[in-house]
BAKEMI-515435 format. One line per field, with one value per residue (C-alpha): residue number from 1; x, y, z. Coordinates in steps of 0.05 Angstrom, whole numbers. Layout:
! residues N
resi: [NUM/...]
xx: [X/...]
yy: [Y/...]
zz: [Z/...]
This chain:
! residues 293
resi: [1/2/3/4/5/6/7/8/9/10/11/12/13/14/15/16/17/18/19/20/21/22/23/24/25/26/27/28/29/30/31/32/33/34/35/36/37/38/39/40/41/42/43/44/45/46/47/48/49/50/51/52/53/54/55/56/57/58/59/60/61/62/63/64/65/66/67/68/69/70/71/72/73/74/75/76/77/78/79/80/81/82/83/84/85/86/87/88/89/90/91/92/93/94/95/96/97/98/99/100/101/102/103/104/105/106/107/108/109/110/111/112/113/114/115/116/117/118/119/120/121/122/123/124/125/126/127/128/129/130/131/132/133/134/135/136/137/138/139/140/141/142/143/144/145/146/147/148/149/150/151/152/153/154/155/156/157/158/159/160/161/162/163/164/165/166/167/168/169/170/171/172/173/174/175/176/177/178/179/180/181/182/183/184/185/186/187/188/189/190/191/192/193/194/195/196/197/198/199/200/201/202/203/204/205/206/207/208/209/210/211/212/213/214/215/216/217/218/219/220/221/222/223/224/225/226/227/228/229/230/231/232/233/234/235/236/237/238/239/240/241/242/243/244/245/246/247/248/249/250/251/252/253/254/255/256/257/258/259/260/261/262/263/264/265/266/267/268/269/270/271/272/273/274/275/276/277/278/279/280/281/282/283/284/285/286/287/288/289/290/291/292/293]
xx: [2359/2284/2242/2170/2134/2062/2016/1970/1900/1879/1814/1753/1723/1645/1604/1586/1656/1663/1605/1623/1689/1656/1613/1672/1714/1663/1626/1635/1609/1547/1533/1531/1486/1438/1439/1428/1368/1338/1341/1310/1252/1242/1242/1187/1147/1147/1129/1072/1049/1051/1016/963/955/947/896/860/852/831/785/754/737/707/669/642/621/585/546/523/498/450/412/403/352/396/349/327/257/236/295/275/200/219/265/215/146/108/114/56/10/20/-38/-31/-89/-154/-216/-290/-338/-410/-463/-522/-529/-503/-486/-412/-371/-304/-244/-171/-117/-70/-7/25/101/109/124/116/58/-15/-64/-120/-168/-163/-218/-221/-262/-257/-256/-278/-289/-364/-351/-332/-359/-379/-326/-311/-267/-223/-160/-96/-49/27/58/-14/-55/-125/-178/-217/-291/-344/-401/-464/-443/-490/-452/-483/-448/-396/-333/-268/-217/-218/-165/-164/-162/-141/-172/-141/-100/-93/-26/-3/58/52/93/72/60/56/-19/2/20/-54/-70/-32/-66/-138/-137/-183/-188/-233/-252/-306/-346/-412/-478/-549/-613/-578/-536/-463/-437/-367/-359/-298/-275/-252/-209/-185/-120/-108/-124/-170/-243/-271/-338/-335/-284/-293/-273/-259/-272/-244/-251/-200/-195/-123/-99/-168/-218/-289/-327/-321/-357/-354/-379/-374/-369/-398/-372/-314/-288/-220/-190/-258/-274/-338/-365/-385/-404/-420/-469/-475/-542/-519/-478/-402/-350/-312/-253/-177/-167/-204/-169/-192/-169/-185/-208/-198/-167/-122/-96/-160/-179/-255/-252/-233/-289/-261/-282/-254/-237/-199/-124/-80/-125/-118/-177/-210/-192/-253/-243/-315/-350]
yy: [890/885/906/925/893/926/882/918/885/895/932/890/899/905/887/962/987/972/1009/1069/1071/1061/1122/1167/1145/1159/1218/1267/1221/1202/1275/1286/1224/1257/1320/1289/1242/1308/1345/1285/1280/1358/1351/1292/1334/1392/1347/1318/1391/1419/1362/1362/1440/1431/1372/1414/1470/1429/1384/1444/1474/1409/1397/1470/1454/1388/1422/1476/1418/1401/1458/1442/1387/1347/1290/1280/1262/1262/1207/1171/1164/1149/1089/1066/1073/1008/983/983/924/877/858/779/778/815/787/787/722/729/705/722/770/834/816/805/785/826/805/809/773/817/807/850/851/880/836/894/932/917/950/968/996/984/1027/999/991/956/994/964/991/1007/1044/1024/986/1011/1025/971/963/911/895/858/822/833/785/762/747/749/767/831/823/864/820/824/884/905/924/944/893/835/853/827/878/895/931/945/1019/1028/1093/1093/1051/1061/1026/1017/984/916/916/849/800/735/727/722/647/629/638/577/535/554/499/463/395/343/392/362/388/362/390/381/406/458/481/473/455/459/429/422/415/472/458/502/476/537/543/601/603/654/693/686/665/681/636/661/609/618/559/553/521/519/592/623/635/613/629/658/653/678/641/650/599/628/610/568/536/513/446/434/421/431/410/472/485/540/538/575/570/551/497/503/471/422/464/438/480/504/563/577/628/642/712/738/796/761/828/849/827/829/765/719/687/706/652/645/573/589/587/547/555/613/653/633/564/515/442/423/401]
zz: [1839/1838/1776/1780/1723/1702/1665/1617/1604/1524/1525/1509/1438/1429/1369/1357/1357/1281/1266/1306/1269/1204/1217/1244/1190/1134/1165/1110/1060/1106/1114/1037/1029/1078/1044/976/1006/1037/970/936/988/976/903/908/958/908/851/883/905/837/804/859/849/775/784/836/788/729/765/800/727/705/773/762/692/712/763/714/668/723/705/634/608/563/549/474/490/415/404/468/449/378/403/456/426/406/338/290/288/233/186/165/118/102/69/60/56/33/83/32/-26/-13/58/80/137/138/181/185/221/259/300/355/347/418/478/528/498/495/452/503/448/375/335/263/203/132/69/0/-71/-50/16/87/140/211/265/313/377/403/442/429/476/477/423/404/343/331/282/276/251/218/215/167/130/73/5/-61/-99/-92/-54/-82/-51/22/67/141/170/237/265/332/380/454/477/546/573/607/673/698/638/682/661/589/603/613/536/515/567/534/480/434/403/368/315/267/208/186/143/169/138/96/153/166/234/264/336/380/450/492/550/608/633/681/752/739/721/674/667/591/538/465/410/338/285/211/160/108/40/25/37/25/79/66/130/199/264/340/400/476/533/596/661/637/703/715/695/655/584/543/477/438/360/317/258/194/158/87/60/60/26/66/100/97/163/220/254/326/374/449/458/527/560/613/632/662/732/709/670/726/770/838/891/965/975/1040/1049/1002/943/886/877/814/819/812/793/800/737]
């Protein structure tokens, strides 16, 4: 007897068979998960849409309001000018010294507390118990100190009280203050005091340590005994060349007591181009530079 034996080969398993089996066996749960995910995404989309719509409506109103403000002038010019205007000039001292009988030199030392404002024109006079002096005009650099003078004013009696009256000030804002560094380099030294033939002489050396030559530089001279001024004077040095020095002197035609301090202040408007001697030395040399004696 013969038997037919049939051999069956087991199907080959693939790596994705397990995944397919899992998907098929859990298809209901997977469908539910996708439905919940879809609903969640829809909710997120609607939330963003509602938030965006609310933000759009509110920002549109705010935008329209801000646009409407452009038509209005909201600048408080009164407050702005009040906070940006120059501060008043400070008076350090005022005094008067007698030159001869009923003739006085009036003066005041003032200070500009503003670093960016220059007084282009100061119109002033001095008041005393017997009247006022003639009006005079001067200027003042930003942050500078100087004297205001009224020389040889006649009065009816001895003056003991003096006050400075500033009638008008013309301010201007200084945009470029580089030239202000010139003033500290106009220096003095070697001061001496002497009497000669019923006259009093004060001499000193002026030095121009800057690279600029000046048509003229004024020098204010005030003599002190202690804190009290005893005499004032003014002189001008013409054609003061750069890197040069010069011996100068001022004279009073009366005998003065020996001072304890001699205050000398250079007086030149370095913010004006007109004070500089402009000379063309060719390329490489700044205009106004002149080191010749």
